[in-house]
DRENDREN-346510 format. One record per residue (C-alpha): residue number from 1; residue in one letter; chain; x, y, z. Coordinates in steps of 0.2 Angstrom, whole numbers, plus 5000, padded with zeros to 4 digits. Example, Ala and Ser with C-alpha at 12.3 -4.5 7.8 and 13.67 -1.06 7.14 Angstrom:
<recs>
REC   k r c   c1   c2   c3
REC   1 A A 5062 4978 5039
REC   2 S A 5068 4995 5036
</recs>
This chain:
<recs>
REC   k r c   c1   c2   c3
REC   1 M A 5356 4729 5015
REC   2 S A 5362 4713 5014
REC   3 V A 5371 4716 4997
REC   4 S A 5390 4712 4996
REC   5 G A 5404 4724 4992
REC   6 S A 5407 4715 4975
REC   7 G A 5387 4713 4971
REC   8 F A 5388 4735 4975
REC   9 Y A 5403 4738 4963
REC  10 S A 5396 4729 4950
REC  11 W A 5382 4739 4951
REC  12 K A 5392 4754 4949
REC  13 S A 5401 4750 4940
REC  14 R A 5386 4746 4926
REC  15 I A 5377 4761 4931
REC  16 E A 5391 4772 4926
REC  17 N A 5399 4764 4912
REC  18 P A 5382 4756 4902
REC  19 S A 5384 4745 4889
REC  20 T A 5379 4749 4870
REC  21 K A 5362 4737 4869
REC  22 E A 5357 4745 4891
REC  23 L A 5360 4764 4881
REC  24 Q A 5350 4759 4865
REC  25 R A 5334 4753 4877
REC  26 L A 5333 4769 4888
REC  27 K A 5330 4775 4869
REC  28 N A 5320 4765 4866
REC  29 I A 5310 4767 4880
REC  30 H A 5312 4786 4879
REC  31 L A 5305 4785 4864
REC  32 F A 5287 4774 4868
REC  33 T A 5285 4787 4878
REC  34 S A 5284 4800 4870
REC  35 Y A 5273 4793 4859
REC  36 H A 5262 4788 4872
REC  37 K A 5260 4806 4877
REC  38 T A 5253 4809 4859
REC  39 Y A 5243 4793 4859
REC  40 P A 5239 4789 4874
REC  41 S A 5223 4778 4873
REC  42 H A 5236 4766 4862
REC  43 G A 5244 4750 4871
REC  44 Y A 5256 4743 4867
REC  45 R A 5255 4736 4852
REC  46 W A 5249 4750 4841
REC  47 L A 5260 4762 4850
REC  48 N A 5273 4748 4844
REC  49 A A 5263 4750 4825
REC  50 K A 5265 4769 4825
REC  51 I A 5281 4770 4829
REC  52 K A 5283 4756 4814
REC  53 L A 5273 4766 4805
REC  54 D A 5282 4783 4807
REC  55 T A 5299 4776 4808
REC  56 G A 5304 4762 4800
REC  57 M A 5312 4754 4816
REC  58 C A 5302 4734 4819
REC  59 F A 5302 4730 4839
REC  60 S A 5294 4711 4842
REC  61 D A 5277 4714 4852
REC  62 N A 5285 4709 4869
REC  63 Y A 5302 4718 4870
REC  64 A A 5287 4734 4868
REC  65 H A 5277 4726 4881
REC  66 R A 5295 4726 4892
REC  67 C A 5298 4746 4884
REC  68 C A 5279 4752 4889
REC  69 K A 5283 4743 4910
REC  70 F A 5298 4749 4910
REC  71 A A 5290 4765 4909
REC  72 G A 5276 4762 4919
REC  73 I A 5263 4765 4904
REC  74 H A 5245 4760 4904
REC  75 S A 5231 4764 4890
REC  76 K A 5224 4779 4893
REC  77 S A 5206 4773 4889
REC  78 K A 5189 4774 4900
REC  79 R A 5182 4758 4909
REC  80 Y A 5166 4753 4904
REC  81 R A 5156 4738 4914
REC  82 Y A 5146 4731 4900
REC  83 R A 5135 4713 4903
REC  84 L A 5145 4702 4893
REC  85 F A 5137 4690 4879
REC  86 P A 5147 4676 4870
REC  87 N A 5152 4678 4853
REC  88 L A 5139 4664 4847
REC  89 L A 5145 4673 4830
REC  90 L A 5166 4667 4829
REC  91 S A 5162 4652 4840
REC  92 K A 5153 4647 4823
REC  93 I A 5159 4654 4809
REC  94 T A 5180 4654 4809
REC  95 P A 5184 4669 4791
REC  96 E A 5196 4659 4780
REC  97 R A 5196 4670 4769
REC  98 P A 5191 4689 4767
REC  99 F A 5173 4695 4766
REC 100 Q A 5169 4678 4771
REC 101 T A 5159 4688 4787
REC 102 V A 5155 4707 4789
REC 103 V A 5146 4715 4804
REC 104 S A 5139 4729 4801
REC 105 D A 5135 4746 4817
REC 106 M A 5132 4763 4818
REC 107 T A 5138 4774 4830
REC 108 A A 5133 4793 4833
REC 109 F A 5145 4807 4843
REC 110 W A 5144 4825 4844
REC 111 V A 5158 4836 4836
REC 112 G A 5155 4855 4844
REC 113 R A 5136 4856 4841
REC 114 Q A 5136 4847 4827
REC 115 Y A 5126 4828 4827
REC 116 H A 5136 4814 4818
REC 117 E A 5131 4794 4814
REC 118 L A 5144 4783 4809
REC 119 T A 5140 4765 4800
REC 120 L A 5157 4755 4799
REC 121 Y A 5156 4738 4790
REC 122 M A 5172 4729 4797
REC 123 D A 5180 4709 4791
REC 124 L A 5181 4700 4803
REC 125 F A 5194 4690 4794
REC 126 N A 5209 4704 4801
REC 127 N A 5197 4714 4808
REC 128 E A 5198 4729 4795
REC 129 I A 5189 4743 4793
REC 130 V A 5183 4739 4772
REC 131 A A 5166 4751 4771
REC 132 Y A 5157 4765 4784
REC 133 G A 5147 4780 4777
REC 134 L A 5145 4798 4788
REC 135 S A 5130 4809 4791
REC 136 N A 5126 4822 4801
REC 137 I A 5107 4820 4802
REC 138 K A 5101 4809 4815
REC 139 G A 5092 4794 4809
REC 140 D A 5101 4795 4790
REC 141 R A 5100 4779 4781
REC 142 N A 5109 4786 4767
REC 143 S A 5123 4784 4782
REC 144 Y A 5120 4763 4781
REC 145 F A 5120 4763 4761
REC 146 N A 5133 4773 4758
REC 147 G A 5142 4760 4767
REC 148 L A 5134 4746 4758
REC 149 K A 5141 4754 4741
REC 150 E A 5157 4754 4747
REC 151 L A 5156 4733 4755
REC 152 I A 5148 4731 4736
REC 153 N A 5164 4737 4726
REC 154 K A 5174 4731 4734
REC 155 K A 5166 4712 4736
REC 156 E A 5168 4711 4718
REC 157 E A 5183 4709 4717
REC 158 Y A 5183 4692 4725
REC 159 G A 5169 4687 4712
REC 160 N A 5154 4679 4715
REC 161 L A 5158 4673 4734
REC 162 K A 5145 4673 4744
REC 163 L A 5148 4686 4758
REC 164 V A 5138 4685 4779
REC 165 L A 5134 4701 4783
REC 166 H A 5129 4701 4802
REC 167 T A 5118 4717 4810
REC 168 D A 5111 4720 4826
REC 169 Q A 5096 4719 4814
REC 170 G A 5087 4737 4815
REC 171 S A 5078 4744 4808
REC 172 V A 5089 4752 4796
REC 173 Y A 5095 4735 4789
REC 174 S A 5079 4723 4791
REC 175 S A 5071 4736 4778
REC 176 K A 5066 4727 4762
REC 177 A A 5078 4742 4754
REC 178 F A 5092 4736 4761
REC 179 N A 5087 4715 4759
REC 180 Y A 5087 4720 4744
REC 181 H A 5106 4718 4741
REC 182 Y A 5105 4703 4750
REC 183 T A 5096 4690 4737
REC 184 I A 5103 4698 4718
REC 185 L A 5122 4702 4727
REC 186 R A 5123 4683 4734
REC 187 I A 5125 4692 4754
REC 188 L A 5118 4682 4765
REC 189 C A 5109 4692 4781
REC 190 P A 5111 4679 4799
REC 191 A A 5092 4677 4803
REC 192 L A 5095 4666 4818
REC 193 V A 5110 4674 4827
REC 194 P A 5106 4684 4842
REC 195 P A 5109 4704 4842
REC 196 T A 5118 4699 4857
REC 197 D A 5130 4693 4847
REC 198 N A 5136 4710 4836
REC 199 S A 5150 4711 4851
REC 200 A A 5165 4711 4837
REC 201 I A 5158 4729 4828
REC 202 E A 5151 4732 4846
REC 203 A A 5168 4732 4852
REC 204 I A 5175 4743 4838
REC 205 N A 5163 4756 4843
REC 206 G A 5169 4764 4855
REC 207 W A 5186 4760 4854
REC 208 I A 5188 4771 4840
REC 209 K A 5176 4785 4848
REC 210 E A 5190 4784 4860
REC 211 E A 5203 4787 4852
REC 212 L A 5195 4799 4839
REC 213 F A 5193 4814 4855
REC 214 T A 5207 4806 4865
REC 215 D A 5219 4806 4854
REC 216 F A 5214 4815 4837
REC 217 N A 5205 4827 4844
REC 218 I A 5191 4827 4833
REC 219 K A 5181 4839 4842
REC 220 D A 5190 4853 4837
REC 221 C A 5194 4848 4819
REC 222 D A 5182 4860 4803
REC 223 N A 5179 4845 4792
REC 224 V A 5171 4830 4800
REC 225 D A 5170 4819 4782
REC 226 D A 5188 4823 4776
REC 227 F A 5193 4817 4797
REC 228 I A 5186 4802 4796
REC 229 N A 5190 4796 4778
REC 230 S A 5209 4801 4785
REC 231 Y A 5206 4792 4799
REC 232 I A 5200 4773 4792
REC 233 R A 5212 4776 4781
REC 234 Y A 5224 4779 4794
REC 235 L A 5219 4763 4803
REC 236 A A 5221 4751 4787
REC 237 L A 5240 4760 4788
REC 238 L A 5241 4753 4807
REC 239 K A 5233 4736 4804
REC 240 T A 5247 4734 4789
REC 241 N A 5261 4737 4800
REC 242 R A 5258 4726 4815
</recs>
């Protein structure tokens, strides 16, 4: 095997008498492995954030990546192939403060035999879900408007600053009732930006549904409203700890 005698006995000594640092590394690898079993869709960054949230233990992303690589941990998410479009919004606007550029979109899912529509509003400054609306009626405008009301209430904390709300310009977003708020609340809606530029919130929609069904088993919950509310708060806490 082309191994020298001194090299063999040096390796044997390390195996039989591991250092304190090596023992701690093995404990940390076991910790990441146990969390990955509970949250299989998480990658090393989100596992690291969740461990910090629960235990207060702080690891760098590089160290978390090495632990996950050693343990063979990979995010267990479905891989889809889409036609990719450039994110023109971020290429033209770089958010420099909260509530400068917000994107919104609706996604639908089933829990048991109950249909649900979830409308999200995400601040591109830090990718935080700042507002949402939920309805169990197909095509219900209330999921859009409830989220918009929450967004308006949070925007008021920043005074008269202009807010750019970017959407895919669907029927509800383009309606007179929805557009009424643009003029009276200093909300701008870019009309010339193509809907395919909404890639940021589209990606979040897919990722959130993956996590809800893979990690948190939303299909087994009794109260979807409370479940989604707790989940949005959970995301905010993870953002704080990253």
